[in-house]
N, C-alpha and C positions, 0 to 999 in steps of 0.2 A: 439365526441367519438374517432375519429382518433387522436385528440390532446393528449388525455390521454395516448394513446399507445406511442406517441413520448416522452412525459414527463417521462413515466416509463422507457423507453430505456435510456434516459439521466441520470436518477438516477442510473441505473445499471452500466453505464459507469463510473460514479463518484466513485461508490463503487469498481469497478474493478481496478481503477487507484489510489485509496486512498493510497495504499502501495508505490506509486512512488512519493508522496509528498516530497519535499525537494531536488529533483533532478533538475538540471538546464536543460533548453531546449537545445537540441543538444548534450547531453552527449552520450557517447558510451556504448557498452556492458559491458566493464570492470567497468565503474562507476555504472551501474545498479546492477551488481553482487555484487560489494563492498557494496553498499547501502543496498541491501537485506540481505547480510551476516551480516552486522553490526546490523540490526534490529533483526535478528534471535539470535545473540549472546546476545543481551539485554534481549530478551524474555527467553532464556535458563538460564541466570543468575538469573532471578526472580523466576524461578520454584523451586529452591532449598531452598528458604527462607521460614521460618516458620512465621505464623501470630499469634502465641501464645503469 
């Protein structure tokens, strides 16, 4: 039963870090902010498109 709690925690960490995929190990704050900003720009660009 304790193993399941550990597994659930690992899954949550993966989800929490999924938005950081594509960043190199050891990158700094500026690189993280740039990466997140680029992802947000892509999401914002897709919101205005019509699917009709």
